[in-house]
Wavefront OBJ file of the C-alpha trace (Angstrom):
o trace
v 34.672 4.081 -30.802
v 31.896 5.911 -32.652
v 32.637 9.568 -33.165
v 29.772 11.890 -32.255
v 28.260 13.887 -35.122
v 29.262 17.230 -33.548
v 32.903 16.145 -33.490
v 32.699 15.068 -37.147
v 31.242 18.474 -38.027
v 34.083 20.219 -36.151
v 36.630 18.032 -37.918
v 35.269 19.146 -41.312
v 36.175 22.715 -40.354
v 39.465 22.217 -38.414
v 40.897 19.016 -39.844
v 43.209 17.181 -37.438
v 43.912 20.204 -35.232
v 43.659 19.563 -31.489
v 40.214 19.477 -29.903
v 39.468 19.918 -26.219
v 36.521 17.649 -25.391
v 34.572 16.744 -22.249
v 34.244 13.092 -21.515
v 32.780 10.820 -18.851
v 33.696 7.581 -17.153
v 30.905 5.589 -15.487
v 32.001 3.180 -12.788
v 28.904 1.036 -12.253
v 28.730 -1.290 -9.260
v 26.192 -3.855 -8.087
v 25.195 -4.476 -4.466
v 27.705 -7.339 -4.209
v 30.552 -4.977 -5.179
v 31.061 -6.237 -8.744
v 31.973 -3.579 -11.279
v 30.791 -3.299 -14.879
v 33.528 -3.314 -17.518
v 33.449 -3.259 -21.327
v 36.017 -4.542 -23.823
v 36.612 -1.896 -26.467
v 36.221 -3.172 -30.013
v 38.880 -0.853 -31.440
v 41.843 -1.887 -29.231
v 40.619 -4.781 -27.002
v 41.184 -2.849 -23.753
v 38.936 -3.479 -20.780
v 37.597 -0.217 -19.271
v 34.655 1.157 -17.365
v 32.113 2.718 -19.691
v 33.470 5.948 -21.226
v 32.143 8.470 -23.704
v 31.921 12.036 -24.909
v 29.391 14.533 -23.544
v 27.130 16.017 -26.249
v 26.789 19.774 -26.448
v 24.334 20.977 -23.831
v 24.079 17.561 -22.153
v 24.484 17.284 -18.412
v 27.567 15.099 -17.555
v 25.672 12.599 -15.317
v 22.983 12.257 -17.953
v 25.673 11.608 -20.579
v 27.223 8.909 -18.380
v 23.877 7.167 -17.864
v 23.177 7.348 -21.604
v 26.583 5.843 -22.438
v 26.079 2.947 -19.950
v 22.767 2.134 -21.578
v 24.029 2.536 -25.116
v 27.284 0.636 -24.650
v 26.318 -2.100 -22.135
v 22.483 -2.232 -22.126
v 22.513 -1.475 -18.367
v 20.283 1.007 -16.593
v 22.223 2.738 -13.818
v 21.818 5.845 -11.699
v 24.571 8.265 -10.627
v 25.658 8.297 -6.987
v 28.383 10.903 -7.083
v 31.105 12.649 -9.071
v 34.311 10.986 -7.994
v 37.165 12.584 -10.015
v 37.728 15.363 -12.495
v 41.050 15.285 -14.390
v 42.576 16.018 -17.775
v 43.926 13.422 -20.093
v 47.006 14.243 -22.168
v 46.563 14.727 -25.906
v 45.731 11.546 -27.855
v 46.726 11.263 -31.503
v 44.445 8.844 -33.356
v 45.480 6.597 -36.246
v 43.926 9.078 -38.746
v 46.022 11.988 -37.288
v 43.163 13.609 -35.384
v 44.329 15.077 -32.038
v 42.153 15.459 -28.924
v 42.574 16.146 -25.234
v 39.847 15.342 -22.731
v 38.529 16.625 -19.430
v 37.259 13.409 -17.859
v 34.528 13.352 -15.262
v 34.451 10.014 -13.471
v 31.199 9.068 -11.784
v 30.199 6.297 -9.451
v 26.929 4.698 -10.552
v 24.558 2.202 -8.916
v 23.198 -0.670 -10.996
v 19.432 -0.600 -11.532
v 18.616 -3.239 -14.176
v 19.708 -5.117 -17.279
v 22.168 -7.792 -18.293
v 25.551 -6.651 -19.670
v 25.695 -6.824 -23.459
v 27.864 -4.926 -25.935
v 24.803 -3.107 -27.297
v 26.124 -0.539 -29.777
v 29.095 -2.188 -31.439
v 31.710 0.016 -29.695
v 32.585 -2.904 -27.481
v 33.043 -6.622 -28.083
v 32.165 -7.654 -24.467
v 30.450 -6.303 -21.379
v 30.584 -8.100 -18.052
v 30.584 -7.831 -14.287
v 33.907 -8.391 -12.498
v 34.721 -8.907 -8.822
v 37.312 -6.365 -7.685
v 39.757 -9.167 -6.823
v 39.397 -10.653 -10.371
v 39.661 -7.698 -12.715
v 41.029 -8.231 -16.238
v 44.240 -6.427 -17.214
v 43.643 -2.642 -17.516
v 45.793 0.426 -17.981
v 47.026 2.422 -15.019
v 44.675 5.200 -16.110
v 41.591 2.979 -15.922
v 42.746 1.590 -12.564
v 43.030 5.143 -11.276
v 39.481 5.924 -12.422
v 38.175 2.886 -10.621
v 40.149 3.682 -7.479
v 38.761 7.220 -7.348
v 35.176 6.060 -7.884
v 35.486 3.268 -5.312
v 37.432 5.247 -2.678
v 36.231 4.326 0.742
v 34.729 1.060 -0.358
v 36.388 -1.757 1.698
v 36.434 -4.245 -1.187
v 38.251 -1.778 -3.433
v 41.641 -3.417 -2.831
v 43.498 -4.181 -6.003
v 46.977 -3.782 -7.410
v 48.038 -1.093 -9.913
l 1 2 3 4 5 6 7 8 9 10 11 12 13 14 15 16 17 18 19 20 21 22 23 24 25 26 27 28 29 30 31 32 33 34 35 36 37 38 39 40 41 42 43 44 45 46 47 48 49 50 51 52 53 54 55 56 57 58 59 60 61 62 63 64 65 66 67 68 69 70 71 72 73 74 75 76 77 78 79 80 81 82 83 84 85 86 87 88 89 90 91 92 93 94 95 96 97 98 99 100 101 102 103 104 105 106 107 108 109 110 111 112 113 114 115 116 117 118 119 120 121 122 123 124 125 126 127 128 129 130 131 132 133 134 135 136 137 138 139 140 141 142 143 144 145 146 147 148 149 150 151 152 153 154 155 156
């Protein structure tokens, strides 16, 4: 995953010390109920689109930007579905970060899924009854974003 310039600048000053960052998850759905997922290039995991909010950026705007940058899809926010914190992550280089994640439900507007920026190796639509293996955390984000949607019936 590409590290934003503002995080790199902070790391120059604080080294690997813990950072508290704001992130987004964009759960994009089409009219037929399919959900957009990307396969991360760094670890091969399938996830909804995720990213870090830039300083001064509105969260929904950040989520729409990440969907376009990562999957070449134009989507518009429908609602904020879940706000939660993610326990500290220690990266391979020793950097430590915790995240406040804002999960949004988005509506597809246009585009064909494509791993546009190199952060992902694949981008594709999936029916909810045919999702690839995902972590419990990512299943929870989907469940919160799709709450109340009849076709959102899948196992954790």
